[in-house]
Each structure stands twice: as C-alpha cells, then as structure tokens.
Legacy VTK file of the C-alpha trace (Angstrom):
# vtk DataFile Version 3.0
C-alpha trace
ASCII
DATASET POLYDATA
POINTS 240 float
-19.140 16.350 -38.756
-17.035 13.261 -38.680
-18.789 9.956 -37.749
-17.963 8.835 -34.289
-17.332 4.781 -34.062
-18.538 2.676 -31.438
-15.352 1.428 -30.707
-11.564 0.537 -32.451
-9.397 -2.407 -32.052
-6.932 -2.095 -30.899
-8.518 -0.165 -27.912
-5.958 2.741 -26.864
-6.967 3.520 -23.775
-4.673 2.509 -20.613
-6.826 4.228 -18.203
-10.108 6.113 -17.871
-10.870 8.237 -14.394
-14.306 9.850 -13.117
-13.319 12.150 -10.233
-15.534 14.243 -7.918
-14.546 16.906 -5.475
-17.272 17.831 -3.064
-18.124 19.624 0.447
-19.028 17.253 3.241
-20.919 18.203 6.683
-18.471 15.522 8.243
-15.355 16.212 10.092
-12.614 15.989 8.063
-11.080 12.791 9.520
-14.389 11.202 9.604
-15.137 10.892 5.841
-12.797 7.883 4.848
-14.278 5.883 7.522
-17.343 6.256 6.015
-16.651 5.801 2.712
-14.281 2.851 3.461
-17.472 1.153 5.407
-19.564 1.582 2.067
-17.388 0.375 -0.378
-14.998 -2.144 1.416
-16.837 -5.380 0.310
-16.770 -4.363 -3.042
-13.064 -3.154 -3.113
-11.719 -4.768 -0.615
-7.970 -4.082 -0.659
-7.210 -1.166 1.370
-3.590 1.314 0.921
-2.703 4.316 2.717
-1.199 6.772 -0.065
2.078 8.425 0.540
0.851 11.758 0.986
0.048 10.433 4.575
3.452 10.381 5.515
3.236 14.463 5.201
1.532 15.687 8.845
-1.807 16.210 9.040
-1.236 20.086 10.366
1.358 20.706 7.374
-1.456 19.316 4.549
-4.183 21.608 6.488
-1.811 24.581 6.014
-1.482 24.221 2.322
-3.788 24.931 -0.042
-1.866 22.676 -2.596
-3.146 19.548 -0.587
-6.618 20.523 -1.357
-8.524 17.720 -2.929
-5.913 15.242 -2.228
-6.822 11.475 -2.368
-5.708 9.759 0.878
-6.448 6.288 0.581
-7.009 3.842 -2.099
-9.128 0.923 -2.302
-9.203 -1.617 -5.019
-10.612 -5.174 -6.648
-9.420 -6.902 -9.849
-10.532 -4.586 -12.178
-11.177 -0.785 -10.318
-9.349 1.593 -7.858
-11.067 4.050 -5.819
-8.953 6.837 -4.547
-10.317 8.571 -1.132
-9.874 11.887 0.201
-11.516 14.277 2.954
-12.754 16.253 0.030
-12.449 14.178 -2.982
-13.186 10.590 -4.338
-12.162 9.104 -7.998
-12.778 5.883 -9.661
-10.123 4.442 -12.021
-10.506 1.815 -14.883
-6.813 1.138 -14.912
-6.187 -2.306 -15.413
-7.779 -2.961 -19.033
-9.913 -0.990 -20.084
-13.501 -2.701 -19.723
-15.223 -0.521 -22.264
-18.082 2.246 -21.534
-20.925 -0.028 -21.365
-19.195 -1.928 -18.143
-17.602 1.299 -16.860
-20.545 3.198 -16.784
-22.469 0.564 -15.095
-19.823 0.259 -12.416
-20.223 4.378 -12.419
-24.195 3.903 -11.653
-23.040 1.276 -8.669
-20.573 3.938 -7.343
-22.697 7.230 -7.411
-25.557 5.399 -5.900
-23.575 4.056 -3.004
-21.569 7.763 -2.563
-25.067 9.878 -2.902
-26.661 6.898 0.069
-23.533 7.177 2.020
-24.556 10.695 3.248
-20.908 12.122 3.033
-21.746 14.804 0.154
-23.111 17.989 1.233
-23.098 19.567 -1.995
-20.689 18.580 -5.259
-17.807 21.038 -6.248
-16.738 19.625 -9.624
-16.649 16.586 -11.595
-14.316 15.461 -14.459
-13.530 12.508 -16.582
-10.425 11.954 -17.880
-9.024 9.194 -20.502
-5.180 8.647 -21.090
-5.185 7.049 -24.792
-1.655 5.164 -25.125
-0.045 4.283 -28.841
3.036 2.782 -28.670
6.287 2.960 -30.636
4.598 5.647 -32.738
4.581 9.413 -32.963
0.783 10.545 -33.444
1.505 13.730 -34.645
1.391 12.721 -38.420
-1.940 11.134 -37.833
-3.919 13.710 -36.023
-5.510 17.112 -37.243
-3.016 19.625 -35.146
-0.005 20.995 -36.574
2.662 23.045 -34.528
4.238 25.511 -37.115
7.300 27.733 -36.862
8.728 30.358 -39.300
6.053 28.978 -41.728
7.828 25.557 -41.592
6.116 22.210 -39.449
7.625 21.723 -36.423
8.606 18.394 -35.756
10.550 17.115 -33.161
10.776 13.604 -31.635
10.081 14.988 -28.033
6.827 16.950 -28.770
4.531 18.310 -26.170
1.255 20.473 -26.752
-1.497 21.467 -24.119
-4.640 23.096 -24.399
-7.459 24.256 -21.870
-10.645 25.995 -23.283
-14.126 26.467 -22.135
-16.944 24.866 -24.599
-20.841 25.120 -23.859
-19.857 25.566 -20.205
-17.370 22.583 -19.846
-13.703 22.619 -19.527
-11.681 20.887 -21.992
-7.821 20.410 -21.129
-5.737 18.337 -23.942
-2.385 17.286 -23.417
-0.358 15.325 -26.393
3.096 14.004 -26.360
5.126 11.859 -28.780
7.677 10.654 -26.247
5.665 9.433 -23.089
6.765 6.104 -21.016
4.078 3.797 -20.268
4.858 1.252 -17.290
3.271 -2.100 -17.407
5.077 -3.689 -14.570
7.979 -3.372 -12.190
10.234 -4.356 -14.994
8.454 -3.513 -18.171
7.742 -0.112 -19.863
6.682 0.924 -23.295
7.705 4.285 -25.347
5.026 5.911 -27.692
2.732 8.870 -28.070
0.008 9.785 -25.131
-3.210 11.590 -25.410
-4.599 12.923 -21.996
-8.038 14.104 -22.874
-9.995 15.886 -19.473
-13.593 17.380 -19.626
-14.787 19.518 -16.620
-18.114 20.003 -14.912
-17.832 23.055 -12.622
-21.219 23.215 -11.979
-22.567 20.387 -10.711
-26.496 20.364 -10.224
-27.301 18.437 -6.961
-26.531 14.839 -6.522
-29.281 13.479 -8.318
-27.662 14.339 -11.862
-24.363 12.200 -11.535
-25.185 9.681 -14.195
-26.566 12.776 -16.461
-23.386 14.694 -16.363
-21.062 11.939 -16.617
-22.714 10.891 -20.048
-22.543 14.241 -21.317
-18.937 14.434 -20.227
-17.870 11.160 -21.506
-19.818 12.229 -24.765
-17.638 15.169 -25.188
-14.368 13.517 -24.171
-15.053 10.856 -26.919
-16.056 13.139 -29.655
-12.635 15.169 -28.618
-10.886 12.367 -29.284
-12.170 11.114 -32.534
-12.333 14.787 -34.211
-8.500 14.929 -33.217
-7.481 11.595 -35.221
-7.440 11.570 -39.150
-10.211 9.467 -40.863
-7.406 7.410 -42.626
-5.819 6.826 -39.478
-9.492 5.632 -37.798
-9.949 3.570 -40.785
-6.838 1.268 -39.849
-8.002 0.768 -36.415
-11.180 -1.672 -37.292
-13.926 0.914 -36.164
-17.327 -0.291 -35.956
-19.818 2.204 -36.256
-23.519 2.639 -34.864
LINES 1 241
240 0 1 2 3 4 5 6 7 8 9 10 11 12 13 14 15 16 17 18 19 20 21 22 23 24 25 26 27 28 29 30 31 32 33 34 35 36 37 38 39 40 41 42 43 44 45 46 47 48 49 50 51 52 53 54 55 56 57 58 59 60 61 62 63 64 65 66 67 68 69 70 71 72 73 74 75 76 77 78 79 80 81 82 83 84 85 86 87 88 89 90 91 92 93 94 95 96 97 98 99 100 101 102 103 104 105 106 107 108 109 110 111 112 113 114 115 116 117 118 119 120 121 122 123 124 125 126 127 128 129 130 131 132 133 134 135 136 137 138 139 140 141 142 143 144 145 146 147 148 149 150 151 152 153 154 155 156 157 158 159 160 161 162 163 164 165 166 167 168 169 170 171 172 173 174 175 176 177 178 179 180 181 182 183 184 185 186 187 188 189 190 191 192 193 194 195 196 197 198 199 200 201 202 203 204 205 206 207 208 209 210 211 212 213 214 215 216 217 218 219 220 221 222 223 224 225 226 227 228 229 230 231 232 233 234 235 236 237 238 239
C-alpha cells in the first residue's frame, strides 16, 4: 500500500466542497430565511443565484431542479450555497488545507444542526477539484486507456468512473484538456482530477464530523493511489 503524504507542494487543490442534501419539516420557502439568519454574521455577502430567474412553479414541477442551490453566502475564504433541500460549503478562494477546512466544517455543521432546519439527512458528499497547469497528467497516473492493444493517447482525453466501494460511492473524472478561470480575463489550461465520495446513508444529525472525516480519508487515498510514486516525490511530499 502506498504511503499517503500529509501534504504536497505545490498543492493542486483549486476547490474543496462538502454538500448535504436533506429533508426539512419547514415550508420550502422558509428554509433560506432561517439559514440566512444563522449564517449571515459569518458569511455576510448574499447573492441570489441565476436559477431564481426560473419561475418557482416551473422549478417545483421539474425533478431536475431538486436539490439545487438558490442563494450564495460568502466571506473572504468560503462560499455557502443554500437551497430548499441542500446546503454546501466551498473552499475555493485558495485552499486552506484540511486542518483549517475541517475546523470550519465543525462550526458549519454545529450551526446547521442547531438551526432546526434538518429533519433528516439524505446524502453527504465531499468533492475535490485538483488542477495541474500546463501538463498532461495521464503519463503520471496509474491509469491507462488502450485501443487495439495499444495505449490510446490524445491531447483531449476525458475518462469517468463511478463505483460502490465499502458502502460509499466514488466518482472520478480526469481530463487533460481543462480550462481554469482565475479572473475575468485570466485562464489556464491543464489537467483536472475531479474526485467525489458520497455517503448515501447518513445516520442521524450527530455523525457529520465522523462521516466527513471518513469521506475525506477515502478521497485522499483515491488521489494519491492514482499518482505514480515518482510524480509524488517531485511534489515535495511531507509524510507522517
């Protein structure tokens, strides 16, 4: 089994997200108001998302709009996205590292649990986007695509997998032709590794911390097991 570093440098994480889908006993239109009251002091910038331009009766009648965020609350480090049956927290303004992010998550879930909004959780997911600028990541990962008994090489390659492992759902997408926007007039091209791990049987409201730690451990193991050892050693790894 590969050794998993505590950290690497440069860190390729451009966004980390934890999302909770839930059922609430509150009327759908009341959920945001309650959560806004609970979170507005810590996340003071409020933005309505474009989905609100779609009439509410259309959204209510179309299942594709279930579990969609309607509003965003922000501060200088994090974004919250809130809908009638979903809430997510995003570290997307320069990844702060797992220790800092998990501390923020503890406060986030404590506030959320105390809000009275959550009747029962539906699913919990952690997602990491890892970006490698100006490079094709495929030669440096233990994944190979073959066609007619030969390695399939392309400057525009996208692979996706989804599988159930030990009760969790793992979704992996890798492409070597991604574009990262870093400002209104600035973008970079490179490779993107998009890793999500889902828990679809969240046991009650008191196990968020343990579940998120489990999901993060699984996501981190997937990431480092994909990378070839020689590539990791070029990223200045720090081991336990």
